N, C-alpha and C positions, 0 to 999 in steps of 0.2 A: 337343372343342376342345383340351383339354390334351394329349390323345394325338397330335394333329396338329402340335404345336409343334416347330419345327426344332431347338431346343436342349433335348433331354430331360434331359440331365445337370444343367443349371442348374435345371430344373423340379423334379427330384428333391431338389436341395438346398433349394429354396424350400419344398417340401412338408415336408421334414424340419424346417426352422426353424419352420414353422407348427405342426407337431405338438408341437415343444418349447414353443412359446408357449402352446398349449392346455394342455399338462401343467403349466406354471408357473402359469397362471391357476387350474387345478384345485387345485394345492397351496395357493395363497393363499386360495381359497374354503374349502377343507377346514380350514386352520389358523385362519381367521377364525371359522368355526363352532365349532371346538374351543375357541377363546379365549372365545367367548360362553358356551358350555356350562360351561366352567371357572369363569367368573365367577358364573353362576347357581348352580352347585353349591358355591360358596365354596372352590374349589380354586385359591387365589391363586398357588401356586407355578407350576402349569402356565400360568395366565393371564399371569403376569409373564415367564415364559420366552419365550412366544410374543410378548408385547408388546415385549420387549427386542429380539428378532430382527427384528420388523417395523420397529422404530425404527431399528436398525442399517442395514436395507435401504432406509430412507427411504420406506417405504410410506405413512406417515402424512403426509408432506410434501405440501402442496397445490401447485398450479401457481403460485400467488402467492408462496409461500415459496421455491420454486425460482427464480423470476424475481428476487426480492429478493436471494437469495444470489448469483446470477450477476452481478447489477448491482453488488453490493458488492465482489465479486472484481474486476470490471473497474475499479471506482473505485480499489481498492487498487493495482492495477498502474499506473493513470494517475497516482495520487498519487506513487508511487515515481518515475515518469518526471519528474514536475514537480519533485520534490526534487532529482534529479540535474541537471535543467536549471538550477535556481536555484543549485546549488552551482557549476556550470560558469560561470554568469554572475558569481558572486562572485569566482571565481578570475581571471576576465578583468579585473574591476575592480581587484583587487589587483595584477595584472601591469601594468595601465595606470599605476597610481600608482608602481609600482616603476621605471618608465622615466622618470619625471620627475626632473629634475636641478636642484633648487633647494636652496639652503643654508638650513636652518632657523634658524641663528643670525642670519644677515643678515635673514631674514624677520621674526624676533622683534624685532630692533632697529627695523626699518622700521615694523612694526605699532605698537610702543610709541610711536614718534615721531608717527605719524599719529593715534593715539588720544589722545595728550596734546593734540594740536592741537584736537581736538573735545571736550575735557574729559570723556572717557569714564571711567566708574568700573570698567571691565573690567580686571582684572589679567591682562595677556597672559602673564606668566610662569606664573601659575597655570594658565591655559588650555593653554599649551604643554606643561606637565608632565602634564596630565591627558589630552592627546590620545592617547598610546599606550595608555591604558586604555579606549579606545572599546570598547563591548561585543562587537563582532564579533571573535572570537578570531583569525581568520585575518588580518584587517587588522592587528591588534596584533602578531601574530607576524611578518608580512611587514615591517611598519614597523620593528620592532626589529632585524630582520635588515639592513634597508637602512641604518639609522643605526649599526649595530654596538653597540647597547645591550644590556645584559643585565638585563632587568627580571623 
């Protein structure tokens, strides 16, 4: 059946790959047995040399470990995308406030008058001086640029 295949060249390649896989399997089995014999004979240097090589080649990793590792990598990429998305949204918010054209001084006077009318204990001057110190550094920077302040 293999001899009657129309594409004998690709079959030769596949047979060559299969032979390589068999050879790789034999190497793993041979070194596994050597590792066990080394452990039994208390030859820890040989044991750990083979162990380290197997560990580097991820031979000890289970399917579960590989899946968890892949999922964590995917989550890391998605988290990065989320962070860039949030950053973009914050920039849009700052740009939106940048386009507002109200005068803070007249707003301060208006708010003081209205708050006096309702007997508020809020000191609007204190509030207005604290506003640029809002924890989001970008908003602070954009606000100070808008107002021409050097804080």
